[in-house]
C-alpha positions as CSV (number, residue, x, y, z in Angstrom):
1,M,0.0,0.0,0.0
2,P,1.5,3.4,-0.9
3,Q,2.5,5.5,2.1
4,S,-0.1,8.2,1.4
5,A,-2.9,5.6,1.5
6,T,-1.4,4.2,4.8
7,N,-1.4,7.6,6.3
8,I,-5.0,8.3,5.3
9,V,-6.1,4.9,6.9
10,Q,-4.3,5.4,10.1
11,L,-5.6,9.1,10.4
12,G,-9.1,7.8,9.6
13,I,-8.9,5.2,12.4
14,K,-7.7,8.0,14.7
15,E,-10.7,10.2,13.7
16,L,-13.1,7.3,14.4
17,L,-11.7,6.7,17.8
18,S,-11.9,10.5,18.6
19,L,-15.5,10.7,17.4
20,R,-16.4,7.7,19.6
21,R,-15.1,9.5,22.6
22,D,-17.1,12.6,21.8
23,A,-20.4,11.9,23.7
24,V,-22.1,15.0,22.5
25,M,-21.6,14.2,18.8
26,M,-22.6,10.5,19.3
27,V,-25.9,11.7,20.9
28,L,-26.5,14.1,18.1
29,I,-25.9,11.4,15.5
30,V,-28.3,9.0,17.2
31,Y,-31.0,11.6,17.6
32,A,-30.6,12.9,14.0
33,F,-31.0,9.5,12.4
34,T,-33.8,8.2,14.7
35,F,-36.2,11.0,16.3
36,A,-35.4,13.7,13.7
37,V,-36.4,11.3,11.0
38,Y,-39.4,9.6,12.7
39,V,-41.2,12.5,14.3
40,P,-41.6,14.7,11.1
41,A,-42.6,11.8,9.0
42,Q,-45.2,10.4,11.4
43,H,-46.8,13.7,12.5
44,A,-46.3,16.2,9.7
45,Q,-49.1,16.1,7.1
46,T,-49.2,17.8,3.7
47,E,-52.4,16.2,2.5
48,L,-55.9,17.4,3.4
49,R,-57.3,15.6,6.4
50,N,-60.4,16.3,8.7
51,A,-60.6,20.0,7.7
52,S,-63.4,21.8,9.5
53,V,-66.0,23.3,7.1
54,A,-69.3,25.2,7.7
55,V,-72.0,26.0,5.1
56,A,-74.1,29.2,5.0
57,D,-76.9,28.0,2.7
58,E,-79.1,31.0,1.6
59,D,-80.5,29.0,-1.2
60,R,-81.8,25.8,0.5
61,S,-81.9,24.0,-2.9
62,P,-81.1,20.5,-3.9
63,L,-77.9,21.7,-5.7
64,S,-76.4,23.3,-2.6
65,A,-77.4,20.3,-0.5
66,A,-75.7,18.0,-3.1
67,I,-72.5,20.1,-2.9
68,R,-72.6,20.0,1.0
69,D,-73.1,16.3,0.9
70,A,-70.1,15.8,-1.4
71,L,-67.7,17.2,1.2
72,L,-66.8,13.8,2.6
73,P,-64.4,12.3,5.2
74,P,-61.5,11.8,5.6
75,Y,-60.8,15.1,3.7
76,F,-63.4,17.1,5.6
77,Q,-65.3,16.9,8.8
78,L,-69.1,16.7,8.5
79,P,-70.2,20.3,7.3
80,K,-72.0,22.4,9.9
81,E,-74.9,24.6,9.1
82,I,-74.5,28.3,10.1
83,N,-76.3,31.6,9.2
84,A,-74.7,34.0,6.7
85,S,-74.5,36.6,9.6
86,E,-72.3,34.3,11.5
87,I,-69.6,34.0,8.9
88,D,-67.3,36.7,10.1
89,A,-67.6,35.8,13.8
90,V,-66.8,32.0,13.3
91,M,-63.8,32.9,11.0
92,D,-62.4,35.3,13.5
93,A,-62.7,32.8,16.2
94,G,-60.9,30.2,14.1
95,R,-63.7,27.6,14.5
96,Y,-63.7,26.6,10.8
97,T,-61.0,26.3,8.2
98,F,-63.5,26.8,5.4
99,V,-66.9,28.5,5.3
100,I,-69.0,28.2,2.0
101,D,-71.7,30.8,1.4
102,F,-74.3,29.8,-1.2
103,P,-76.2,32.9,-2.3
104,P,-80.0,33.1,-2.8
105,R,-81.3,31.6,-6.1
106,F,-78.0,29.8,-6.6
107,Q,-79.6,26.7,-8.2
108,A,-82.0,28.8,-10.4
109,D,-79.1,31.0,-11.7
110,A,-76.9,28.0,-12.4
111,A,-79.7,26.3,-14.3
112,A,-80.3,29.5,-16.3
113,G,-76.6,29.7,-17.2
114,R,-76.0,33.0,-15.3
115,R,-72.8,31.7,-13.5
116,P,-73.7,32.5,-9.8
117,V,-70.8,33.2,-7.4
118,V,-70.2,30.9,-4.4
119,Q,-68.0,32.6,-1.7
120,I,-65.4,30.2,-0.1
121,N,-64.0,31.8,3.1
122,V,-60.6,30.3,4.0
123,D,-58.6,30.5,7.2
124,A,-55.1,30.6,5.7
125,T,-53.2,30.2,9.1
126,A,-53.1,26.4,8.2
127,I,-51.6,27.3,4.8
128,T,-51.3,23.7,3.5
129,Q,-54.8,22.8,4.2
130,A,-56.0,26.1,3.0
131,A,-54.5,25.8,-0.4
132,Q,-55.4,22.2,-1.0
133,G,-58.8,22.4,0.6
134,A,-59.9,25.5,-1.3
135,S,-58.8,23.8,-4.7
136,Y,-60.7,20.6,-3.7
137,I,-63.9,22.5,-2.7
138,Q,-63.8,24.4,-6.1
139,Q,-63.6,21.0,-7.9
140,V,-66.5,19.6,-5.9
141,I,-68.6,22.7,-6.6
142,G,-67.7,22.5,-10.3
143,Q,-68.4,18.8,-10.6
144,E,-71.8,18.9,-8.8
145,A,-72.9,22.0,-10.7
146,R,-72.1,20.4,-14.0
147,S,-73.8,17.2,-13.0
148,F,-76.9,19.0,-12.0
149,I,-77.1,21.1,-15.1
150,Q,-76.4,18.2,-17.4
151,R,-78.9,15.9,-15.6
152,G,-81.3,14.4,-18.0
153,Q,-79.5,15.6,-21.2
154,A,-77.6,13.4,-23.5
155,L,-73.9,13.9,-22.9
156,P,-71.3,13.8,-25.7
157,S,-68.6,11.3,-25.3
158,E,-65.3,12.7,-24.2
159,P,-62.9,12.7,-27.2
160,V,-59.9,11.8,-24.9
161,G,-59.9,9.8,-21.7
162,V,-57.3,10.9,-19.1
163,V,-56.2,8.6,-16.4
164,T,-53.7,9.9,-13.9
165,R,-51.7,7.5,-11.8
166,A,-49.2,8.5,-9.1
167,M,-46.0,6.4,-9.2
168,F,-44.1,5.4,-6.2
169,N,-46.7,6.9,-3.8
170,P,-50.1,5.8,-5.2
171,N,-52.2,7.2,-2.2
172,L,-50.1,10.4,-1.9
173,Q,-49.3,9.8,1.7
174,S,-47.2,12.6,3.1
175,K,-45.5,10.1,5.4
176,W,-43.8,8.3,2.5
177,F,-42.5,11.6,1.2
178,M,-41.5,13.3,4.5
179,G,-39.6,10.3,5.8
180,V,-37.1,10.0,2.9
181,V,-36.8,13.8,2.6
182,Q,-36.0,14.2,6.3
183,L,-33.3,11.4,6.1
184,I,-31.7,13.4,3.1
185,N,-31.8,16.6,5.3
186,V,-30.1,14.9,8.2
187,I,-27.5,13.5,5.9
188,T,-26.8,16.9,4.4
189,M,-26.7,18.6,7.8
190,L,-24.4,16.1,9.5
191,S,-22.1,15.9,6.5
192,I,-21.2,19.5,7.2
193,V,-21.4,19.4,11.0
194,L,-19.3,16.3,11.6
195,T,-16.4,17.4,9.2
196,G,-16.4,20.9,10.9
197,A,-16.6,19.5,14.3
198,A,-13.6,17.2,13.7
199,L,-11.4,20.2,13.0
200,M,-12.8,22.0,16.0
201,R,-12.0,19.0,18.3
202,E,-8.5,19.3,17.1
203,R,-8.3,23.0,17.9
204,E,-9.9,22.6,21.4
205,R,-7.4,19.9,22.3
206,G,-4.4,21.6,20.8
207,T,-3.5,18.7,18.6
208,V,-3.7,20.8,15.3
209,E,0.0,21.6,15.7
210,H,0.8,18.0,16.4
211,L,-0.8,17.0,13.1
212,L,1.1,19.7,11.2
213,V,4.4,18.5,12.3
214,L,3.7,14.9,11.5
215,P,5.2,13.5,8.2
216,V,1.8,13.8,6.6
217,R,0.5,16.3,4.1
218,P,-2.6,18.5,4.8
219,A,-4.5,16.9,2.0
220,E,-4.1,13.5,3.7
221,I,-5.3,14.9,6.9
222,M,-8.5,16.4,5.4
223,T,-9.1,13.3,3.3
224,A,-8.9,11.1,6.3
225,K,-11.5,13.3,8.1
226,V,-13.9,13.4,5.3
227,L,-13.7,9.6,4.6
228,A,-14.0,8.8,8.3
229,N,-17.0,11.0,8.9
230,G,-18.5,9.9,5.6
231,L,-18.3,6.3,6.7
232,V,-20.1,7.2,9.9
233,I,-22.8,9.0,8.1
234,T,-23.3,6.1,5.5
235,L,-23.5,3.6,8.3
236,A,-26.0,5.7,10.3
237,A,-28.0,6.4,7.2
238,T,-28.2,2.7,6.3
239,L,-29.5,1.8,9.8
240,S,-32.0,4.7,9.7
241,L,-33.2,3.6,6.4
242,K,-33.7,0.0,7.4
243,L,-34.8,0.3,11.0
244,V,-36.7,3.7,11.1
245,I,-38.0,4.3,7.5
246,Q,-38.7,0.7,6.4
247,G,-39.1,-0.7,10.0
248,L,-41.0,1.8,12.2
249,L,-42.6,4.0,9.5
250,E,-43.2,1.0,7.1
251,I,-42.3,3.2,4.1
252,P,-41.5,1.0,1.0
253,I,-38.4,2.0,-0.9
254,A,-39.1,1.6,-4.6
255,G,-35.6,2.5,-5.9
256,S,-32.2,1.0,-5.3
257,V,-31.0,1.4,-1.7
258,P,-27.3,0.7,-2.6
259,L,-27.5,3.4,-5.3
260,F,-29.0,5.8,-2.8
261,L,-26.3,5.1,-0.2
262,L,-23.5,5.5,-2.9
263,G,-24.9,8.9,-3.8
């Protein structure tokens, strides 16, 4: 083995032994690859779930009732009936994320082709639910209105049939996405922190000067630190991927795990 490679291996072993004696960094590594991956993936949600919705129905028509009944769990809680005069009060109190206001003569105007306006009040403090929920409600209103207007009419066949399939995450579960993304974030963070902390340990213990007077080149010192800490991160990421993501979170990995670790 060339002398340069021997120096790098020996310095890398020294770096691993030094890291093992650093209790704070060991705790950080264990925490980052376990709790910091599990908690956001398990509890952070990006999809719409159990959003509270109220309906101020000033029309009391079959069309407005059909739209209200189309807001179904698990996306929405069962809609609550309120008066139009209560809209500002319940929104200010934060009781509902969405309040839908159907104007008088809503069904009659829709049937006559006069394009009535439905007001959707959104509490945007829950920004993810607000954006997705408002879009979903608009789709529901549009679909139910078209179905009502075209009821009893002969509908032309669609010239093109569009079928959308989500690959790798068919049910669009945020947990599947958040788990892997959080692991990548942890790898990125610790790749910087561990290498920087390795040099800081040398400065705190006054051993930087010792390294500089050794018959090794600065490039060999830095290469040994990078490779040693990279080995630690790769091993920790592998265990986190197998035990936390695939084990506790039960997230399937559709791609190549070895290719992911090599990247």
